[in-house]
C-alpha positions as protocol buffer text, in pm:
chain_id: "A"
residue {
  index: 1
  type: MET
  ca { x: 10968 y: 8124 z: 9773 }
}
residue {
  index: 2
  type: ASN
  ca { x: 10947 y: 7737 z: 9778 }
}
residue {
  index: 3
  type: TYR
  ca { x: 10624 y: 7568 z: 9894 }
}
residue {
  index: 4
  type: MET
  ca { x: 10642 y: 7416 z: 10256 }
}
residue {
  index: 5
  type: PRO
  ca { x: 10323 y: 7183 z: 10302 }
}
residue {
  index: 6
  type: GLY
  ca { x: 10151 y: 7214 z: 10626 }
}
residue {
  index: 7
  type: THR
  ca { x: 10223 y: 7423 z: 10933 }
}
residue {
  index: 8
  type: ALA
  ca { x: 10605 y: 7418 z: 10785 }
}
residue {
  index: 9
  type: SER
  ca { x: 10489 y: 7737 z: 10590 }
}
residue {
  index: 10
  type: LEU
  ca { x: 10473 y: 7926 z: 10868 }
}
residue {
  index: 11
  type: ILE
  ca { x: 10845 y: 7903 z: 10911 }
}
residue {
  index: 12
  type: GLU
  ca { x: 10889 y: 8256 z: 10753 }
}
residue {
  index: 13
  type: ASP
  ca { x: 10627 y: 8422 z: 11006 }
}
residue {
  index: 14
  type: ILE
  ca { x: 10839 y: 8309 z: 11310 }
}
residue {
  index: 15
  type: ASP
  ca { x: 10898 y: 8666 z: 11510 }
}
residue {
  index: 16
  type: LYS
  ca { x: 10605 y: 8854 z: 11353 }
}
residue {
  index: 17
  type: LYS
  ca { x: 10332 y: 8993 z: 11508 }
}
residue {
  index: 18
  type: HIS
  ca { x: 10031 y: 8788 z: 11442 }
}
residue {
  index: 19
  type: LEU
  ca { x: 9628 y: 8792 z: 11555 }
}
residue {
  index: 20
  type: VAL
  ca { x: 9471 y: 8442 z: 11672 }
}
residue {
  index: 21
  type: LEU
  ca { x: 9102 y: 8392 z: 11686 }
}
residue {
  index: 22
  type: LEU
  ca { x: 9046 y: 8084 z: 11925 }
}
residue {
  index: 23
  type: ARG
  ca { x: 8740 y: 7880 z: 11885 }
}
residue {
  index: 24
  type: ASP
  ca { x: 8612 y: 8038 z: 12198 }
}
residue {
  index: 25
  type: GLY
  ca { x: 8604 y: 8358 z: 12034 }
}
residue {
  index: 26
  type: ARG
  ca { x: 8877 y: 8497 z: 12191 }
}
residue {
  index: 27
  type: THR
  ca { x: 9129 y: 8705 z: 12006 }
}
residue {
  index: 28
  type: LEU
  ca { x: 9499 y: 8728 z: 12078 }
}
residue {
  index: 29
  type: ILE
  ca { x: 9769 y: 8941 z: 11927 }
}
residue {
  index: 30
  type: GLY
  ca { x: 10135 y: 8854 z: 12021 }
}
residue {
  index: 31
  type: PHE
  ca { x: 10457 y: 8761 z: 11838 }
}
residue {
  index: 32
  type: LEU
  ca { x: 10524 y: 8450 z: 11695 }
}
residue {
  index: 33
  type: ARG
  ca { x: 10770 y: 8260 z: 11849 }
}
residue {
  index: 34
  type: SER
  ca { x: 10690 y: 7888 z: 11789 }
}
residue {
  index: 35
  type: ILE
  ca { x: 10510 y: 7667 z: 11611 }
}
residue {
  index: 36
  type: ASP
  ca { x: 10520 y: 7272 z: 11576 }
}
residue {
  index: 37
  type: GLN
  ca { x: 10366 y: 7020 z: 11312 }
}
residue {
  index: 38
  type: PHE
  ca { x: 10041 y: 7023 z: 11529 }
}
residue {
  index: 39
  type: ALA
  ca { x: 9958 y: 7408 z: 11474 }
}
residue {
  index: 40
  type: ASN
  ca { x: 10049 y: 7450 z: 11839 }
}
residue {
  index: 41
  type: LEU
  ca { x: 10145 y: 7790 z: 11910 }
}
residue {
  index: 42
  type: VAL
  ca { x: 10374 y: 8013 z: 12161 }
}
residue {
  index: 43
  type: LEU
  ca { x: 10312 y: 8359 z: 12125 }
}
residue {
  index: 44
  type: HIS
  ca { x: 10515 y: 8620 z: 12310 }
}
residue {
  index: 45
  type: GLN
  ca { x: 10409 y: 8985 z: 12435 }
}
residue {
  index: 46
  type: THR
  ca { x: 10069 y: 8868 z: 12427 }
}
residue {
  index: 47
  type: VAL
  ca { x: 9753 y: 9052 z: 12470 }
}
residue {
  index: 48
  type: GLU
  ca { x: 9395 y: 8954 z: 12462 }
}
residue {
  index: 49
  type: ARG
  ca { x: 9181 y: 9184 z: 12254 }
}
residue {
  index: 50
  type: ILE
  ca { x: 8844 y: 9217 z: 12357 }
}
residue {
  index: 51
  type: HIS
  ca { x: 8573 y: 9415 z: 12156 }
}
residue {
  index: 52
  type: VAL
  ca { x: 8223 y: 9527 z: 12253 }
}
residue {
  index: 53
  type: GLY
  ca { x: 8054 y: 9764 z: 12043 }
}
residue {
  index: 54
  type: LYS
  ca { x: 8258 y: 10008 z: 11937 }
}
residue {
  index: 55
  type: LYS
  ca { x: 8517 y: 10003 z: 12210 }
}
residue {
  index: 56
  type: TYR
  ca { x: 8791 y: 9743 z: 12286 }
}
residue {
  index: 57
  type: GLY
  ca { x: 9058 y: 9693 z: 12554 }
}
residue {
  index: 58
  type: ASP
  ca { x: 9360 y: 9510 z: 12580 }
}
residue {
  index: 59
  type: ILE
  ca { x: 9468 y: 9273 z: 12848 }
}
residue {
  index: 60
  type: PRO
  ca { x: 9816 y: 9169 z: 12859 }
}
residue {
  index: 61
  type: ARG
  ca { x: 9892 y: 8760 z: 12884 }
}
residue {
  index: 62
  type: GLY
  ca { x: 10246 y: 8748 z: 12823 }
}
residue {
  index: 63
  type: ILE
  ca { x: 10380 y: 8403 z: 12707 }
}
residue {
  index: 64
  type: PHE
  ca { x: 10065 y: 8214 z: 12558 }
}
residue {
  index: 65
  type: VAL
  ca { x: 10069 y: 7866 z: 12450 }
}
residue {
  index: 66
  type: VAL
  ca { x: 9784 y: 7792 z: 12210 }
}
residue {
  index: 67
  type: ARG
  ca { x: 9687 y: 7469 z: 12118 }
}
residue {
  index: 68
  type: GLY
  ca { x: 9667 y: 7416 z: 11711 }
}
residue {
  index: 69
  type: GLU
  ca { x: 9313 y: 7269 z: 11724 }
}
residue {
  index: 70
  type: ASN
  ca { x: 9162 y: 7563 z: 11946 }
}
residue {
  index: 71
  type: VAL
  ca { x: 9310 y: 7816 z: 11629 }
}
residue {
  index: 72
  type: VAL
  ca { x: 9034 y: 7908 z: 11379 }
}
residue {
  index: 73
  type: LEU
  ca { x: 9226 y: 8215 z: 11176 }
}
residue {
  index: 74
  type: LEU
  ca { x: 9598 y: 8321 z: 11238 }
}
residue {
  index: 75
  type: GLY
  ca { x: 9717 y: 8600 z: 11054 }
}
residue {
  index: 76
  type: GLU
  ca { x: 10044 y: 8883 z: 11038 }
}
residue {
  index: 77
  type: ILE
  ca { x: 9980 y: 9214 z: 11137 }
}
residue {
  index: 78
  type: GLY
  ca { x: 10193 y: 9394 z: 10923 }
}
residue {
  index: 79
  type: PHE
  ca { x: 10340 y: 9756 z: 10975 }
}
residue {
  index: 80
  type: SER
  ca { x: 10064 y: 9919 z: 10746 }
}
residue {
  index: 81
  type: ASP
  ca { x: 9774 y: 9752 z: 10965 }
}
residue {
  index: 82
  type: LEU
  ca { x: 9920 y: 9933 z: 11265 }
}
residue {
  index: 83
  type: GLU
  ca { x: 9896 y: 10228 z: 11095 }
}
residue {
  index: 84
  type: LYS
  ca { x: 9514 y: 10156 z: 10999 }
}
residue {
  index: 85
  type: GLU
  ca { x: 9437 y: 10073 z: 11349 }
}
residue {
  index: 86
  type: SER
  ca { x: 9459 y: 10427 z: 11445 }
}
residue {
  index: 87
  type: ASP
  ca { x: 9246 y: 10539 z: 11195 }
}
residue {
  index: 88
  type: THR
  ca { x: 8940 y: 10300 z: 11320 }
}
residue {
  index: 89
  type: PRO
  ca { x: 8625 y: 10395 z: 11465 }
}
residue {
  index: 90
  type: LEU
  ca { x: 8699 y: 10164 z: 11783 }
}
residue {
  index: 91
  type: GLN
  ca { x: 8785 y: 10356 z: 12085 }
}
residue {
  index: 92
  type: GLN
  ca { x: 9042 y: 10224 z: 12326 }
}
residue {
  index: 93
  type: VAL
  ca { x: 8926 y: 10178 z: 12690 }
}
residue {
  index: 94
  type: SER
  ca { x: 9088 y: 10077 z: 13004 }
}
residue {
  index: 95
  type: ILE
  ca { x: 9085 y: 9725 z: 13122 }
}
residue {
  index: 96
  type: GLU
  ca { x: 8841 y: 9756 z: 13398 }
}
residue {
  index: 97
  type: GLU
  ca { x: 8578 y: 9942 z: 13151 }
}
residue {
  index: 98
  type: ILE
  ca { x: 8590 y: 9678 z: 12866 }
}
residue {
  index: 99
  type: LEU
  ca { x: 8563 y: 9388 z: 13138 }
}
residue {
  index: 100
  type: GLU
  ca { x: 8239 y: 9554 z: 13256 }
}
residue {
  index: 101
  type: GLU
  ca { x: 8124 y: 9628 z: 12953 }
}
residue {
  index: 102
  type: GLN
  ca { x: 8142 y: 9241 z: 12841 }
}
residue {
  index: 103
  type: ARG
  ca { x: 7978 y: 9135 z: 13174 }
}
residue {
  index: 104
  type: ALA
  ca { x: 7687 y: 9373 z: 13101 }
}
residue {
  index: 105
  type: GLN
  ca { x: 7691 y: 9245 z: 12736 }
}
residue {
  index: 106
  type: GLN
  ca { x: 7646 y: 8909 z: 12872 }
}
residue {
  index: 107
  type: GLN
  ca { x: 7396 y: 8961 z: 13100 }
}
residue {
  index: 108
  type: THR
  ca { x: 7208 y: 9095 z: 12840 }
}
residue {
  index: 109
  type: ARG
  ca { x: 7261 y: 8781 z: 12611 }
}
residue {
  index: 110
  type: LEU
  ca { x: 7132 y: 8556 z: 12928 }
}
residue {
  index: 111
  type: GLU
  ca { x: 6837 y: 8736 z: 12978 }
}
residue {
  index: 112
  type: ALA
  ca { x: 6743 y: 8768 z: 12585 }
}
residue {
  index: 113
  type: GLU
  ca { x: 6820 y: 8364 z: 12596 }
}
residue {
  index: 114
  type: LYS
  ca { x: 6590 y: 8321 z: 12887 }
}
residue {
  index: 115
  type: LEU
  ca { x: 6312 y: 8537 z: 12714 }
}
residue {
  index: 116
  type: LYS
  ca { x: 6386 y: 8327 z: 12400 }
}
residue {
  index: 117
  type: VAL
  ca { x: 6327 y: 7962 z: 12610 }
}
residue {
  index: 118
  type: GLN
  ca { x: 6039 y: 8136 z: 12792 }
}
residue {
  index: 119
  type: ALA
  ca { x: 5835 y: 8200 z: 12477 }
}
residue {
  index: 120
  type: LEU
  ca { x: 5926 y: 7857 z: 12328 }
}
residue {
  index: 121
  type: LYS
  ca { x: 5772 y: 7670 z: 12670 }
}
residue {
  index: 122
  type: ASP
  ca { x: 5487 y: 7945 z: 12620 }
}
residue {
  index: 123
  type: ARG
  ca { x: 5407 y: 7772 z: 12260 }
}
residue {
  index: 124
  type: GLY
  ca { x: 5453 y: 7413 z: 12389 }
}
residue {
  index: 125
  type: LEU
  ca { x: 5836 y: 7354 z: 12259 }
}
residue {
  index: 126
  type: SER
  ca { x: 6148 y: 7326 z: 12450 }
}
residue {
  index: 127
  type: ILE
  ca { x: 6507 y: 7300 z: 12344 }
}
residue {
  index: 128
  type: PRO
  ca { x: 6797 y: 7135 z: 12489 }
}
residue {
  index: 129
  type: ARG
  ca { x: 7043 y: 7386 z: 12675 }
}
residue {
  index: 130
  type: ALA
  ca { x: 7357 y: 7335 z: 12659 }
}
residue {
  index: 131
  type: ASP
  ca { x: 7427 y: 7307 z: 13014 }
}
residue {
  index: 132
  type: THR
  ca { x: 7208 y: 6995 z: 13063 }
}
residue {
  index: 133
  type: LEU
  ca { x: 7320 y: 6819 z: 12782 }
}
residue {
  index: 134
  type: ASP
  ca { x: 7594 y: 6645 z: 12983 }
}
residue {
  index: 135
  type: GLU
  ca { x: 7345 y: 6475 z: 13230 }
}
residue {
  index: 136
  type: TYR
  ca { x: 7258 y: 6236 z: 12948 }
}
Protein backbone atom coordinates (compact mmCIF):
# COMPACT_ATOMS: atom_id res chain seq x y z
CA MET A 1 0.00 0.00 0.00
CA ASN A 2 1.36 3.42 -0.96
CA TYR A 3 1.10 6.36 1.39
CA MET A 4 -1.15 9.11 0.07
CA PRO A 5 -1.13 12.52 1.77
CA GLY A 6 -4.21 14.28 3.11
CA THR A 7 -7.70 13.25 2.16
CA ALA A 8 -6.40 11.24 -0.79
CA SER A 9 -5.67 8.48 1.73
CA LEU A 10 -9.46 8.04 2.07
CA ILE A 11 -9.85 6.98 -1.57
CA GLU A 12 -9.57 3.34 -0.48
CA ASP A 13 -12.48 3.88 1.97
CA ILE A 14 -14.99 4.84 -0.73
CA ASP A 15 -18.09 2.58 -0.72
CA LYS A 16 -17.42 1.34 2.82
CA LYS A 17 -19.62 1.96 5.84
CA HIS A 18 -18.36 4.72 8.15
CA LEU A 19 -19.22 6.40 11.42
CA VAL A 20 -18.80 10.18 11.43
CA LEU A 21 -18.79 12.27 14.59
CA LEU A 22 -19.63 15.92 13.91
CA ARG A 23 -18.52 19.04 15.77
CA ASP A 24 -22.05 19.62 17.07
CA GLY A 25 -22.06 16.16 18.69
CA ARG A 26 -24.21 14.34 16.15
CA THR A 27 -23.25 10.85 15.02
CA LEU A 28 -23.84 9.75 11.44
CA ILE A 29 -23.48 6.25 10.00
CA GLY A 30 -23.49 5.74 6.24
CA PHE A 31 -21.61 4.62 3.16
CA LEU A 32 -18.82 6.99 2.08
CA ARG A 33 -19.51 7.82 -1.56
CA SER A 34 -17.28 10.83 -2.23
CA ILE A 35 -14.59 13.00 -0.68
CA ASP A 36 -12.66 16.05 -1.85
CA GLN A 37 -9.46 17.89 -0.93
CA PHE A 38 -11.27 19.78 1.86
CA ALA A 39 -12.48 16.53 3.48
CA ASN A 40 -16.06 17.29 2.47
CA LEU A 41 -17.94 13.99 2.58
CA VAL A 42 -20.94 12.53 0.82
CA LEU A 43 -22.62 9.74 2.79
CA HIS A 44 -25.29 7.48 1.33
CA GLN A 45 -27.98 5.51 3.21
CA THR A 46 -27.13 7.67 6.21
CA VAL A 47 -28.71 7.33 9.64
CA GLU A 48 -28.28 9.74 12.52
CA ARG A 49 -27.70 7.73 15.69
CA ILE A 50 -28.88 9.33 18.93
CA HIS A 51 -27.64 7.96 22.27
CA VAL A 52 -29.40 8.68 25.55
CA GLY A 53 -28.24 6.63 28.52
CA LYS A 54 -28.30 2.99 27.50
CA LYS A 55 -30.76 3.55 24.66
CA TYR A 56 -30.20 4.57 21.07
CA GLY A 57 -32.27 5.24 18.00
CA ASP A 58 -31.47 5.64 14.32
CA ILE A 59 -33.14 8.34 12.24
CA PRO A 60 -32.89 7.74 8.48
CA ARG A 61 -31.32 10.75 6.73
CA GLY A 62 -30.62 9.44 3.20
CA ILE A 63 -27.87 11.23 1.30
CA PHE A 64 -25.92 13.53 3.58
CA VAL A 65 -23.28 16.09 2.57
CA VAL A 66 -20.89 16.98 5.40
CA ARG A 67 -18.57 19.96 5.25
CA GLY A 68 -15.05 18.82 6.13
CA GLU A 69 -14.51 21.40 8.87
CA ASN A 70 -17.40 19.87 10.83
CA VAL A 71 -15.88 16.37 10.97
CA VAL A 72 -14.31 15.46 14.31
CA LEU A 73 -13.90 11.74 13.74
CA LEU A 74 -14.29 9.43 10.76
CA GLY A 75 -13.93 5.70 11.09
CA GLU A 76 -14.77 2.65 9.04
CA ILE A 77 -17.31 0.23 10.47
CA GLY A 78 -16.14 -3.24 9.52
CA PHE A 79 -18.11 -6.47 9.40
CA SER A 80 -16.70 -7.58 12.78
CA ASP A 81 -17.91 -4.28 14.30
CA LEU A 82 -21.45 -5.01 13.11
CA GLU A 83 -21.33 -8.43 14.80
CA LYS A 84 -20.13 -6.84 18.06
CA GLU A 85 -22.97 -4.31 17.91
CA SER A 86 -25.45 -7.01 18.90
CA ASP A 87 -23.36 -7.75 22.03
CA THR A 88 -23.59 -4.20 23.41
CA PRO A 89 -25.69 -3.41 26.47
CA LEU A 90 -27.44 -0.66 24.48
CA GLN A 91 -31.10 -1.07 23.64
CA GLN A 92 -32.43 0.10 20.29
CA VAL A 93 -35.71 2.01 20.59
CA SER A 94 -38.10 3.74 18.19
CA ILE A 95 -37.37 7.15 16.72
CA GLU A 96 -40.20 8.73 18.71
CA GLU A 97 -38.96 7.24 21.97
CA ILE A 98 -35.33 8.31 21.50
CA LEU A 99 -36.37 11.83 20.50
CA GLU A 100 -38.52 12.10 23.63
CA GLU A 101 -35.63 10.79 25.77
CA GLN A 102 -33.29 13.32 24.13
CA ARG A 103 -35.73 16.17 24.77
CA ALA A 104 -36.06 15.17 28.44
CA GLN A 105 -32.27 14.95 28.78
CA GLN A 106 -31.82 18.41 27.25
CA GLN A 107 -34.50 19.84 29.58
CA THR A 108 -32.73 18.33 32.60
CA ARG A 109 -29.41 19.83 31.48
CA LEU A 110 -31.02 23.23 30.95
CA GLU A 111 -32.56 23.20 34.42
CA ALA A 112 -29.22 22.18 35.97
CA GLU A 113 -27.49 25.03 34.11
CA LYS A 114 -30.08 27.52 35.41
CA LEU A 115 -29.47 26.30 38.98
CA LYS A 116 -25.71 26.67 38.49
CA VAL A 117 -26.07 30.22 37.15
CA GLN A 118 -28.36 31.15 40.04
CA ALA A 119 -25.91 29.71 42.58
CA LEU A 120 -23.11 31.79 41.05
CA LYS A 121 -25.28 34.92 41.10
CA ASP A 122 -26.07 34.29 44.78
CA ARG A 123 -22.31 34.31 45.42
CA GLY A 124 -21.83 37.55 43.48
CA LEU A 125 -20.36 35.87 40.43
CA SER A 126 -21.68 35.77 36.92
CA ILE A 127 -20.68 34.00 33.76
CA PRO A 128 -21.59 35.18 30.27
CA ARG A 129 -24.13 32.90 28.63
CA ALA A 130 -23.53 31.70 25.09
CA ASP A 131 -26.77 33.23 23.82
CA THR A 132 -25.83 36.71 25.07
CA LEU A 133 -22.32 36.76 23.61
CA ASP A 134 -23.66 37.81 20.20
CA GLU A 135 -24.96 41.08 21.67
CA TYR A 136 -21.46 42.47 22.14
